[in-house]
N, C-alpha and C positions, 0 to 999 in steps of 0.2 A: 504494500500500500504506500503510495506517495503522499507527500505533504500537500494538502490542499490550500490554495490561496485564501479561501474563506477562513480556515483555521488560523492562519497567520494574521489575518485581519482581526479576528476575534481576540487573539492574544494581544495584539498591539492596542486594541481598544480598551481592554481591561487594564493594561499597564498605564495607559494615558489617563483613564478616568478613575481608576482605583476601585471599581465595583462592577459586578456583572450587570446590574440594573442600568447603570449609566452607559456601559458598553453596548447594551442592547438598544438603548435609545440612539446612540451614535451610529449604529449599523442598521437601524430601522428593522430590527427583528425582535423576537421574544427573548426574555431572560433564559428560558429553558433551552432555546436554540444556542445561545452563547455558551451556556454551561456544557452542553453536549459537544460543541466545537472544541472547547478547551480540554474536555476530558479525552476526546479522540486525539487531540494534538499531543497531550502528555503521554498517551499510550503509544503513539507512533514514535515519539522521541525517547521513550523510556526515561523520562525525566519528570520529577515533581516540580511544577512551576509555581503553584500557589498553595499557601496554607489557608484552610477555611476556618474562620473563627466567627461563628454565627453568620451574620450577614456580610461580614468583612472577608476580603481576600487579600492575603499578604504575599507579595512576590518573594520567591526564594532567591538566594544568591545566583542560582543557575538561570532563573528567569531574568534577572537584571543583566547578566552577561549576554544572554541570548537577545534581549531587547535592543542592546546597543547595535548588534549586527542587523536586526530586523529594521531598525530605524534608518540605518544607513541605506538599506535597500529601498525603503519607502521614499526617502529623500531623493534617491536617484530616479525612481519612477516618477516622482512628482516633478523633478526637473525635466525629465523627458516629456511629460505631458505639457508642462509650461512652455517648453521649447516648441512643441508641435503647435500649440495655440499661437505662439508668437510668429512662427513661420506662416501659418494660415492667415494671420493678420498683417503680413508683410512687415513684421517687427524684428525679424531675425533672418540670418542668411549671409551669403557673400555675394559681392557684385564686383565684376572686373570691367573697367571702362578704359578705352583708348580714345584719344582725341587729338586733333591738330593743335599745335602750340598756342595759337591765338585764343582758343577756348580754355586750354589747360593752364594758361598763365594768369587767370583771374576768375572769369565768370563761372566756369564749371566747378572748380574747387570750392568756391563760395557757396554754390548751390548744394554741392555734396555735403558740406558741413552743416547746412540747414536741414538737409534731408536726414542726416544721421543724428541730429540733436535729440530727437525723441525716439530713437531706435538704438538703444545701447547694445543690442545683440547683433547689429549689422556691421559687417566688415567690408570695407571698400578698398579696392586696389585701383590706383589711377596711373596711367602712363601717357606721356606726351609723345606723339609720333607724327612724322609727315603723313600726308593723306594716303599715299600708296601703301605705307606700312599699316595704317589703320585698317584699310580694306583687307590686307592679308591677315591681320590678327583676327578680325571678325570671321572671315571665311574659314580660317583654320581652327576656330573654336577656342582661341587663346583668350578672348575677351567676350563678355556678354553683349556689350554695346559699343558702338564706335561713332565718333562724330568727325566729319571730314568736310573738305571744301570742294571735292570733286563733283561737278554737276552731272556727270554721266551716269546712266543706269548701270547697275552692277549685277551680274548674274548670280543667282543663288542667294541674293540678299534682299531683305525688305528695306526699302529706302523711303524715308520721309523727309520732305524738303522744308526748310525754314528760310523764308525770304527776309531780307533786311537791307535797308538802304544805308550806304556809307554816309558818314558825317564829316564835317570839317572840325578839327580840334585846334584850339588856339588859346593863347593867354587871355585871361578874363579882362585885362586892361587894353587889349588890342583894339584898334579902331573898328574892326569888323565885328567885334563881340556885341556891339550895340544893335546889330541887325538880327532880325528873326530868322532869316534864311540867307544863304550865301550863293551867289551865282558864279559861274566860271569866270565871267569878266571881272568880278571883284578880286580875283586872285592874280590879275595881271601884274607882272613884275614883283610879286611877293616871293620871298624865299620859302621854298617848299621842301619838306622832308618826305621822301617817297619810299615805298617798299621796293625791294630788289626787283631788278628786271627779270624777264622770263617767267613771270607769274601771271595768271589770268587776271588777278585783281589789278596788278600794275598796268596791264594792257588796257583795262577799262578806264583807269585814271588818265592814261595818256590820250585815249580817244576823247574823253570828256574835255580835256584841256588842249586839244589839237589846234584850235583857232585862237588860243589865248597865249600871249607871250609870258612865260613863267621861268623861274629859275629853280632848278633842283639843286640844293646845296648839300644834301646828304641823302644817303640811301640806308635802309635798315632791313635786316632779314625778318624782323618781327615788328608787329604793330606796336607792341609795348615799348620797344626801343625808340620808335618814332615818337611816341607820346612823351617819353622821357626827354628827348631832344627838344620837343616843343616846350616842355616845362622849364627847360634851361635857356629858353629864348633863342633857339637856333632857327626857328621858322614856324610855319604852319604845316599841318598834315591832313590827309584824307584817310580815314581809317574806318573799320567796322564799328557799329555802335556799342557792341559788347567789349571791344578793346578800349574805346574811349571812356566807357562807364567807370573803369577802374581809376580814372584820373580826375573825374569831376569832383568839384569841391576842394581840389588841391591846387588852386590857382589856374585851372584850365576850365574852359567851357566847350561845349560841342554845339554846332549849329547844323541844321539840315542843309544839304546841298541840293540846289534846284534841278541839276541834271542827275538823274538817278544812276547810281553806280551800285550794282548788286554786290552785297557783301554777306550773303547768307551762307548757310551750311546745310549738311544733310546728316541724318542719323541712320545708322546701319545696324541691322540685326540679321543673323543667319536664318535662312529658311530651312536649313537641314537639322537644326537643333531646337527643341522646344524651349521657349523662354521661361524662366522662373517667374513666379508671381511678383517677386521683388523687382526683377529687371523690368517687367511690364509696368509696374507702378512707378518706378523711377523714370522710365522713358516718358510716360504720360505726364508726370508732374513737371519734368524738365521741358517738355514740349509746351505746356501751358505757360511756364516761366519765360520761354524763348519768344512767345508770341508778342510780348511787349516791345520787342525790337523790330517788329514788322511795321512798315510805314508805307 
């Protein structure tokens, strides 16, 4: 005969409450049922677990020793149950995210921190990669979600697009800061800090300024570097709104550019692997967060 879980539950209930009657109430059974379970448990173990003194039951030293092990097991089971509830409620689990540097340098980590704040059992791994490596990481199953700037469709991946219009970032005391919007003509002969050549975003900027005399005084591989140069008075720059956001209120302001320059991104998820509920929740919440950059 094997130990029955109900016998262990009855033993634990008696140890916790100190009486058969209270244990019966705790387990929603009759007192006679608890007594029978304890009697069978003692017989199976060949141990005397309680001394009966009238209506009282006194645990034996063997019962105290056994209870310590039983309690450890119940705590473990309770933790498993709690963890299962947390997973179901998207309050636990792991999440791996790869993203292009412009998102990973500010906007995305800030959102991740807010996402984790009320989820103490969530572990997040973040890695910044160029777009082509983000695509590879998602395709290979190395990450759950990817965020990239490649506008092309990707085979075997679910793609969601997020549109955003580039903005002009400039010192708050610059003459153009008083304007609600900035036109290409307003940038004539202004010192500009641009992103590196051979990028799609740079080609869009060049096209928008093709008919305007302008001076590119510096180039940067990252929008955040361009913004830092602007903050040091080196010139103005045209960047994505989520890159500019990190510098607002720090002596810089951003103004809409009347010629639309697309600065959006895409989210990527593998079609070959089922997404966890946690990944789906994160993706949906970040998508809602990203929509504020849409103009």
